[in-house]
C-alpha positions in Angstrom: 16.8 57.0 23.5 17.4 57.3 27.2 15.9 56.4 30.6 13.8 59.0 32.4 16.0 62.1 32.8 17.6 62.0 36.2 21.0 62.7 37.6 23.7 60.7 35.9 27.2 60.2 37.3 28.6 62.2 34.4 27.1 64.1 31.5 29.1 65.3 28.5 27.7 67.9 26.2 29.1 69.1 23.0 28.7 70.1 19.3 30.9 67.2 18.2 30.1 63.8 19.7 31.2 60.9 17.5 28.1 58.6 17.7 27.3 55.6 15.6 25.5 58.0 13.3 28.5 60.3 12.9 29.6 63.5 14.6 26.6 65.3 16.0 25.5 67.8 18.7 24.6 65.5 21.6 24.5 65.0 25.4 25.8 61.7 26.8 24.7 60.4 30.1 26.9 57.9 32.0 26.0 55.8 35.0 28.1 53.1 36.7 30.7 53.4 34.0 28.3 52.7 31.1 26.7 54.9 28.5 23.0 54.9 29.3 21.7 58.0 27.5 22.5 59.8 24.2 20.2 62.8 23.6 20.1 65.8 21.2 22.1 68.7 22.6 19.8 71.0 24.6 17.7 68.2 26.2 19.2 69.1 29.6 20.5 65.9 31.0 21.7 66.5 34.6 24.7 64.8 36.2 26.8 64.8 39.3 29.6 66.0 37.0 29.0 67.8 33.8 31.6 68.4 31.1 31.0 71.0 28.3 33.2 70.3 25.3 34.9 73.3 23.8 34.0 74.0 20.2 37.3 72.6 19.0 36.9 69.3 20.8 35.4 66.0 19.6 34.3 63.2 22.0 35.5 60.0 20.4 35.3 56.4 21.6 38.4 55.0 23.3 40.7 53.3 20.8 41.2 49.5 21.0 44.8 48.4 20.2 44.9 44.7 19.7 48.6 44.5 18.9 50.8 45.6 21.8 54.0 43.9 23.2 54.2 44.8 26.9 57.1 42.3 27.6 56.4 42.0 31.4 57.4 39.8 33.2 60.8 38.7 32.0 61.9 41.6 29.7 60.4 44.4 31.7 63.4 46.7 30.9 61.9 46.7 27.4 58.4 47.7 28.5 56.1 47.2 31.4 52.4 47.3 32.1 52.5 50.7 33.9 54.5 52.5 31.2 52.7 50.9 28.3 49.2 51.6 29.6 50.1 55.1 30.5 51.3 55.6 26.9 48.1 54.0 25.6 45.9 56.4 27.7 47.9 59.4 26.6 47.1 58.5 23.0 43.4 57.9 23.6 43.7 54.1 23.7 41.5 52.6 26.4 41.9 48.9 25.7 45.0 46.9 24.7 45.5 43.2 24.0 49.0 42.1 24.9 51.0 39.8 22.6 52.1 36.4 23.9 55.8 37.3 23.4 58.4 38.9 24.2 57.8 38.3 27.9 59.4 35.4 29.7 57.6 33.1 30.1 55.6 33.5 26.8 51.8 33.1 27.0 51.8 29.6 25.7 50.5 27.9 28.8 47.9 28.8 31.4 50.7 29.2 33.9 52.4 31.8 31.6 49.1 33.6 31.3 48.6 33.7 35.1 52.1 35.1 35.6 51.3 38.0 33.3 48.0 38.6 35.0 49.6 38.7 38.4 52.0 41.4 37.4 49.5 43.4 35.3 46.7 43.4 37.8 47.6 46.5 39.9 49.5 48.6 37.4 47.1 48.9 34.3 45.9 52.4 33.5 43.7 51.0 30.7 41.9 47.7 30.2 44.2 44.8 29.3 43.4 41.5 27.6 45.8 38.8 26.4 46.5 36.7 23.3 47.7 33.2 23.7 50.6 31.7 21.7 50.6 28.7 19.3 54.1 27.1 19.1 55.3 23.6 18.2 54.1 21.1 20.8 51.5 23.2 22.7 48.4 22.1 20.9 47.1 20.6 24.2 47.5 24.0 25.8 45.3 25.9 23.3 41.8 24.9 24.7 42.8 25.5 28.4 44.1 29.0 27.4 40.9 29.7 25.5 38.9 28.6 28.5 41.0 31.0 30.6 39.9 33.9 28.4 42.6 34.6 25.8 41.2 36.3 22.7 42.9 34.0 20.2 46.3 32.7 19.4 49.4 34.1 17.7 51.8 32.1 15.6 54.8 32.9 13.4 55.7 31.3 10.1 59.4 32.2 10.6 61.8 32.8 13.6 60.0 35.1 16.0 63.2 36.9 17.1 63.1 35.2 20.5 64.0 31.6 21.0 61.4 30.8 23.7 58.6 31.4 21.1 59.4 29.1 18.1 57.6 29.3 14.9 55.2 26.8 13.2 55.5 25.5 9.7 52.4 25.7 7.5 51.3 22.2 8.3 51.6 22.7 12.0 49.6 26.0 11.7 46.9 24.1 9.8 46.7 21.5 12.6 46.3 24.2 15.2 43.7 26.0 13.1 41.7 22.8 13.1 41.9 22.7 16.8 40.9 26.4 17.1 38.0 25.9 14.8 36.6 23.3 17.2 36.0 26.0 19.8 35.7 29.0 17.4 38.9 30.7 18.3 41.1 32.9 16.1 44.6 32.3 14.7 46.5 35.6 14.2 49.6 35.1 12.0 53.0 36.9 11.5 53.0 36.0 7.8 56.5 36.0 6.4 57.9 32.9 4.7 61.1 31.6 6.3 62.4 29.8 3.2 62.0 33.0 1.1 63.8 35.0 3.7 66.6 32.4 3.9 67.2 32.9 0.2 67.1 36.7 0.3 70.2 38.9 0.5 71.9 39.2 3.9 70.7 42.4 5.7 74.1 43.5 7.2 75.2 47.2 7.4 73.6 50.6 7.9 71.9 51.0 4.5 68.2 50.6 4.8 67.8 49.4 1.2 70.0 46.4 2.0 67.7 45.5 5.0 64.6 46.0 2.8 66.0 43.6 0.2 66.5 41.0 3.0 62.7 41.0 3.8 61.2 40.9 0.3 57.5 41.4 -0.2 57.5 37.9 -1.9 58.2 36.4 1.5 55.1 38.1 2.9 53.0 37.3 -0.1 53.9 33.6 0.0 53.1 33.3 3.7 49.8 35.1 3.3 48.8 32.7 0.5 49.5 29.8 3.0 47.3 31.4 5.7 44.5 31.9 3.2 44.6 28.3 1.9 44.8 26.8 5.4 42.0 29.0 6.6 40.0 28.0 3.5 40.6 24.2 4.1 39.9 24.3 7.9 37.1 26.9 8.0 39.0 28.5 10.9 39.0 32.2 11.6 42.4 33.7 10.6 43.9 37.2 10.9 46.9 38.6 9.1 49.1 40.7 11.4 50.8 44.0 10.3 50.3 43.8 6.6 53.1 45.7 4.8 53.1 44.2 1.3 50.5 45.8 -0.9 51.1 43.0 -3.4 49.0 40.7 -1.2 45.8 42.9 -1.4 44.2 41.3 -4.5 44.7 37.8 -3.1 43.2 38.9 0.3 40.3 40.6 -1.5 39.7 37.5 -3.5 39.8 35.2 -0.4 37.3 37.5 1.4 34.9 37.3 -1.7 35.2 33.5 -1.6 34.0 33.5 2.0 37.4 32.7 3.7 37.1 33.8 7.3 39.9 36.3 7.1 40.7 39.7 8.6 43.7 41.9 8.1 45.4 44.7 10.0 48.1 47.3 9.1 50.0 49.7 11.3 50.8 53.4 11.4 54.4 52.9 10.4 53.4 51.3 7.1 50.9 54.2 6.4 53.0 57.2 7.4 56.7 56.3 6.7 58.4 55.3 3.4 61.6 53.5 2.6 62.9 56.3 0.4 63.1 58.7 3.4 64.8 56.3 6.0 68.3 57.6 6.7 71.3 55.2 6.8 71.8 53.7 10.3 68.3 54.9 11.5 67.5 51.6 13.3 64.5 53.2 15.1 62.7 52.5 11.8 63.5 48.8 11.7 60.5 46.5 12.0 59.5 43.2 10.4 57.9 43.1 7.9 59.7 46.3 6.9 58.5 49.8 6.0 58.3 49.7 2.2 58.3 52.3 -0.6 56.0 55.3 -1.1 54.0 53.5 -3.9 53.4 50.6 -1.6 52.1 52.9 1.1 49.6 54.5 -1.2 48.2 51.1 -2.1 47.8 50.2 1.6 45.7 53.3 2.0 43.5 52.2 -0.9 43.2 48.8 0.7 41.9 50.4 3.9 39.4 52.5 2.0 38.0 49.7 0.0 37.7 47.4 3.0 40.4 44.8 2.1 42.3 45.9 5.2 40.0 45.9 8.3 41.8 47.8 11.0 44.9 49.8 12.1 46.7 48.9 15.3 50.1 49.9 16.6 52.3 46.7 16.8 54.1 48.6 19.6 57.2 46.5 19.9 59.7 48.3 22.1 63.2 47.3 23.3 66.0 48.9 25.2 68.1 51.5 23.4 71.2 49.2 23.3 69.2 46.5 21.4 68.6 49.1 18.7 72.4 49.2 18.0 72.3 53.0 17.8 76.1 53.3 17.9 76.6 51.3 14.7 73.2 51.5 13.1 73.5 48.0 11.8 70.0 46.9 10.6 71.0 43.2 10.8 71.8 43.5 14.5 69.2 45.9 15.7 66.0 44.7 17.4 63.0 45.0 15.0 60.1 47.0 16.4 58.6 50.5 16.2 57.3 52.3 19.4 54.2 54.2 18.6 51.5 53.3 21.1 50.9 56.9 22.2 51.1 58.4 18.7 48.8 56.2 16.5 45.7 58.4 16.5 47.7 61.6 15.6 49.8 59.8 13.1 46.8 58.4 11.2 44.7 61.5 11.5 47.6 63.6 10.2 47.8 61.5 7.0 44.1 60.9 6.7 43.0 64.5 6.7 45.5 65.2 3.8 43.7 62.5 1.9 40.2 63.8 2.6 39.4 60.9 5.0 37.1 61.7 7.8 37.8 61.5 11.6 34.8 59.1 11.8 36.5 56.7 9.4 39.9 56.9 11.2 38.2 56.1 14.5 36.3 53.2 13.0 39.6 51.7 11.8 41.3 52.2 15.2 38.4 51.5 17.6 35.3 49.8 16.2 37.1 47.4 13.9 39.7 46.2 16.3 37.0 45.7 19.0 35.1 43.6 16.5 38.2 41.5 15.7 38.6 40.7 19.4 34.8 40.3 19.9 34.7 43.1 22.5 31.0 43.7 22.4 31.0 46.7 24.7 34.0 48.6 23.4 34.9 50.7 20.4 31.8 52.8 20.0 29.9 55.6 21.8 26.6 53.8 22.0 24.0 52.8 24.6 25.2 50.0 26.8 28.8 50.4 25.9 31.6 51.1 28.4 32.1 54.8 28.9 35.6 54.7 27.4 36.4 57.8 25.4 38.8 60.7 24.9 38.4 64.4 24.2 40.3 65.0 20.9 41.3 68.4 19.6 41.4 67.5 15.9 42.9 70.8 14.7 45.6 71.2 17.4 49.1 70.3 16.4 52.3 69.3 18.2 55.9 68.1 17.5 56.8 64.7 18.8 59.4 64.9 21.6 60.5 61.4 22.4 61.5 62.5 26.0 57.9 63.3 26.7 56.4 60.0 25.6 55.2 57.7 28.3 56.5 54.4 27.0 59.6 53.1 28.8 62.5 53.6 26.3 63.0 57.0 24.7 63.2 55.9 21.0 60.7 56.3 18.1 61.2 57.0 14.4 58.6 59.9 14.9 60.8 62.1 17.1 60.7 65.6 15.8 57.7 64.9 13.5 54.9 67.5 13.5 51.4 65.9 13.9 47.8 67.0 13.9 45.3 66.1 16.6 45.8 66.2 20.4 44.2 63.9 23.0 43.4 66.3 25.8 41.8 63.8 28.2 41.0 60.1 28.3 38.3 58.4 30.3 37.9 54.8 31.3 34.4 53.7 32.4 33.4 57.4 32.9 36.4 58.3 35.1 39.3 60.5 33.8 42.6 58.6 33.7 45.0 60.6 36.0 48.2 58.6 35.2 48.7 58.2 39.0 46.0 55.7 40.1 45.7 52.6 37.8 42.0 51.8 37.3 42.3 49.4 34.3 40.8 46.0 34.5 42.1 42.7 33.1 39.5 41.5 30.6 38.8 38.0 29.3 37.2 36.8 26.2 33.5 36.3 26.7 33.3 38.4 29.9 33.5 41.6 28.1 
């Protein structure tokens, strides 16, 4: 499986290397930032640097998080590229794809994309790609953004939360899908129906159940039905963002069986938290669509296991502390978004192992599958010819989340104080350990990866 045995830049040896054939005793040889050899343990690959894994360590591919709001430029006090990518690296994430909002300007024009690239270029600790945005009136910008290397286009079917990123109605989304189909791009959709939410109860006050009633699962189901039908009619590739309503799973499964070009993600907060346990006024838990009941959570896990849901990504959507309205705890006023970029692997592994789900499966959901969604052909697996992006993961170690020690910018997360399994001990990008001091991440483009 390798070239003639010679000195590699880096050789990693261990009993637990997560290869495409599962966890096995292997030696991995890396040259020029790429995996060029995978041999049975004991074959004696030699390298300029050699790492011997401890018996409690697993080498896993770097995670790929295709749903991260970095917010720089324009709202950099919410999050920035340096802080977000440090948090990513600390959590074993080696590639992120940045959402086209809540930065100012949004990534809805080539100029907006360039402004992001200029600020991201010298402060990324992991590789960073970009989504474009589809908003009313920017259909003529979609092809130029695609040609500039965005990985696809995000739209909302209701108010996005920020005025500079207006939402599409279903007919406008279909028009843009037709356009994207012409150059085989992808439409990723925040699927909640604005009319259903307009008719739902008002969310005011500090009771979580009042907020939950204001974002009914029916609003999500109705919007997902629209995405499915418009994707069916146009033949375009479509992706449902942050699925929280388990009601939609049969409809999604049916569409996939019919050959609709549809993929679906969910997020750690929908798989680890439940509405019944959210305290009054605890606005750190507010996100849209919302965290639902325990029974709903169990069905989302089933949807992952049967393949209806494709992948797990963070939807890291941070804000400043004052925007979370911590003093009053009013769910109507607080910014909606959960900060979990650094914690995703531990969160999911903690839940998965209780359910008898393997580490290989968890990593597939968080690495291989998101890489496939973004068509990142050299990320997401420990395999020959792939980038040497990986982390050393101590799967049996445990820790308690301390929000003050997390690397994202604003010290708030609903997971503060939560005990978790699995510790990322080191993370490597293209064969070099990320040191959190010298940013070595690259800006990546669709098609060049």
